[in-house]
Each structure stands twice: as structure tokens, then as C-alpha cells.
C-alpha positions as CSV (number, residue, x, y, z in Angstrom):
1,M,-0.1,0.2,0.2
2,D,1.7,3.3,-0.8
3,L,0.8,5.7,2.1
4,K,1.6,8.9,-0.1
5,N,-1.8,8.2,-1.8
6,F,-3.6,9.0,1.6
7,I,-1.8,12.2,2.0
8,R,-3.4,15.2,0.5
9,S,-1.1,18.3,-0.3
10,V,-3.0,21.5,0.1
11,A,-1.3,24.5,-1.4
12,D,-0.9,27.7,0.3
13,F,-1.9,26.4,3.7
14,P,-1.7,28.0,6.3
15,K,0.1,30.6,4.3
16,P,0.9,31.3,0.8
17,G,4.0,29.2,-0.4
18,I,3.4,26.4,2.0
19,D,2.3,22.9,0.5
20,F,0.5,21.5,3.7
21,K,0.6,17.6,4.0
22,D,-2.9,16.8,5.3
23,I,-3.1,13.5,7.0
24,T,-6.8,13.4,7.4
25,P,-7.4,11.1,4.6
26,L,-4.8,8.5,6.1
27,L,-6.5,8.7,9.4
28,N,-9.8,8.1,7.5
29,N,-8.9,4.8,6.1
30,P,-8.5,2.1,8.8
31,A,-6.2,-0.2,6.5
32,A,-4.0,2.8,5.6
33,T,-3.7,3.8,9.4
34,Q,-2.9,0.2,10.4
35,N,-0.4,0.1,7.5
36,C,1.3,3.2,8.8
37,L,1.1,2.1,12.3
38,D,3.1,-1.0,11.2
39,L,5.6,0.9,9.3
40,L,6.3,3.1,12.2
41,L,6.7,0.2,14.5
42,S,9.0,-1.5,12.1
43,G,11.6,1.2,12.3
44,I,11.9,0.7,16.0
45,N,13.7,-2.7,15.7
46,N,12.5,-4.4,18.7
47,E,14.1,-1.8,21.1
48,K,12.5,-1.6,24.5
49,I,10.4,1.6,24.8
50,D,9.3,2.9,28.2
51,K,7.6,6.1,27.2
52,V,6.1,7.4,23.8
53,V,6.4,11.3,23.9
54,A,4.3,12.9,21.2
55,I,4.1,16.4,20.2
56,E,0.7,18.3,19.8
57,S,-1.3,17.8,18.1
58,R,-0.9,15.9,14.9
59,G,1.8,13.6,16.8
60,F,-0.9,12.5,19.3
61,F,-2.8,10.5,16.8
62,F,-0.2,7.7,16.1
63,G,1.6,8.5,19.3
64,T,-1.2,7.0,21.3
65,L,-1.3,4.0,18.9
66,L,2.4,3.5,19.2
67,A,2.5,3.6,23.1
68,N,-0.4,1.2,23.3
69,R,1.4,-1.5,20.9
70,L,4.6,-0.9,22.6
71,Q,2.9,-1.3,26.1
72,A,4.6,2.0,27.0
73,G,3.4,5.0,28.8
74,F,2.1,8.1,26.6
75,V,3.7,11.6,27.4
76,P,2.1,14.5,25.6
77,I,4.3,17.6,24.9
78,R,2.1,20.7,24.4
79,K,2.3,24.5,23.9
80,P,2.4,26.6,27.1
81,N,-0.4,26.5,29.7
82,K,-2.1,23.5,28.2
83,L,-0.7,21.2,30.7
84,P,-2.2,21.3,34.4
85,F,0.7,20.4,36.4
86,T,4.3,21.7,36.7
87,T,6.3,21.3,33.8
88,H,9.7,21.7,31.9
89,S,10.0,24.0,29.1
90,A,12.0,24.3,26.0
91,S,12.1,27.0,23.3
92,Y,12.9,26.9,19.9
93,E,13.5,29.3,16.7
94,L,10.8,29.9,14.3
95,E,11.0,31.6,10.9
96,Y,10.0,34.9,12.7
97,G,10.5,34.5,16.6
98,T,10.4,31.7,18.8
99,D,7.9,29.4,20.2
100,T,7.9,27.0,23.4
101,L,7.0,23.3,24.2
102,Q,6.2,21.9,27.7
103,M,6.2,18.5,29.3
104,H,4.9,17.4,32.9
105,T,8.0,17.4,35.3
106,D,7.0,13.8,36.3
107,A,6.2,12.3,33.0
108,I,9.7,10.7,32.4
109,K,12.0,9.2,35.1
110,A,15.7,9.0,34.9
111,G,16.7,6.1,32.6
112,D,13.3,5.7,30.8
113,R,13.7,4.7,27.3
114,V,11.9,7.1,25.1
115,L,10.5,7.1,21.6
116,I,9.8,10.5,20.6
117,H,7.0,10.9,17.9
118,D,5.5,13.7,15.7
119,D,3.7,13.8,12.5
120,V,6.3,15.8,10.5
121,L,9.9,16.4,10.7
122,A,10.6,19.8,8.6
123,T,13.2,22.3,10.1
124,G,13.7,20.1,13.1
125,G,13.1,22.9,15.7
126,T,10.2,21.1,17.4
127,A,11.8,17.9,17.3
128,K,15.0,19.4,19.0
129,A,12.8,21.0,21.6
130,A,11.1,17.6,22.5
131,C,14.7,16.2,22.7
132,D,15.7,18.8,25.1
133,L,12.5,18.2,27.3
134,V,13.4,14.4,27.3
135,E,17.0,14.8,28.2
136,K,16.2,17.4,30.7
137,A,14.0,15.0,32.6
138,G,16.7,12.2,32.3
139,G,15.3,10.0,29.7
140,I,17.2,8.2,27.1
141,I,16.2,8.9,23.5
142,V,15.9,5.5,21.4
143,Q,14.6,7.1,18.4
144,C,12.8,10.1,16.9
145,N,10.0,8.7,14.9
146,F,7.9,10.6,12.3
147,L,5.0,10.1,9.8
148,M,6.6,12.2,7.3
149,E,10.0,13.9,6.8
150,L,10.3,16.8,4.5
151,A,13.9,15.9,3.6
152,F,14.7,19.4,1.7
153,L,14.2,21.4,5.0
154,N,17.1,19.4,6.7
155,G,15.5,18.9,10.0
156,R,17.7,16.1,10.7
157,D,20.6,18.1,11.2
158,K,19.1,19.5,14.3
159,I,18.8,16.2,16.0
160,K,21.6,14.5,14.4
161,D,22.7,12.8,17.6
162,N,19.6,10.7,17.5
163,I,18.5,7.8,15.3
164,V,15.9,9.2,13.1
165,F,12.9,7.2,11.5
166,A,10.4,8.5,8.9
167,A,7.9,6.3,7.5
168,L,7.4,8.6,4.3
169,T,9.9,11.0,2.9
170,Y,9.3,14.2,0.6
């Protein structure tokens, strides 16, 4: 099954010049979703995973499925002021300014083996901030795992000290 057939390109969204990769057709097809989950799991190579950390919001779709299949805990990483308990924060650069991600301080214990998941690896800023949060908590990053990689944006360069797996590459 060619999963790219289930990714819709939307020109000029959310702003002119962006070719947005819409995953809702993939999520709307149970067979494609299962195939994608199996592909994401195949990249883990039977590594022991204690926690799956997923990034708001599209990372949550497969992040929870991965955690369930791996019998691991699920840890959401969110934008500021969305989590109700004390948090660690990590900021990262955007094209114009900065943004911040947060994770509960008790979500990861020192030595936990962590899979970081998000829908897209683009410029790598969000992924790098997630790596920083996991490392601040004492977690060991086993892999950074993505549904899609936009390779032309060189996001791997920001997380090059980690194993990176993407189910699809554009």
C-alpha cells in the first residue's frame, strides 16, 4: 500500500508558499492507518520503549497508538499553559520569533527509554525542543520517529545525535 496516496497536499495553507501535507485522509482509512502504524513500529527494531512522547497535536494520533502497541506510557508535549501540572519548558526558533513546548515534570523518570513521535520532521526545531525536554528529565532517546520527513528542509541536522526514522519522505 502506498501511503503517499493517503496524504493530501493543500497548496498555500496555512500561508502562501506552503504545501501542507494533510494526514486526515490517512486517518479516515482504517487499513492505511494500520499499515502506517506497522511501518512506524518496524523502524523501532524491537527496542525496549518505556515512554512514547508525542508532540501536539498531530503527533498524538499515532503517538497513542504506538504507546499502546509498545505497552509503554504516553507523554504529551504541548504548547505553553495547556498542561495542568508543573512542567519543564524548551524554546525553539521559528522563521519569525520563537515558540515553546512543555512537558510534565513527572512524565519521564531518569533512565526511561523514550520514543519521540511527531507527524512531520520539517526544519527540526520542534523535534529538537522535544529532545531537550526528554533529556532534561533524564530520559534516554531511543529514536525520533515521524510519519513524514520533508527532507529538503534538513531537519535531521538539528537532531543528528539521535536515530531518526520516517515512514514517508518528501
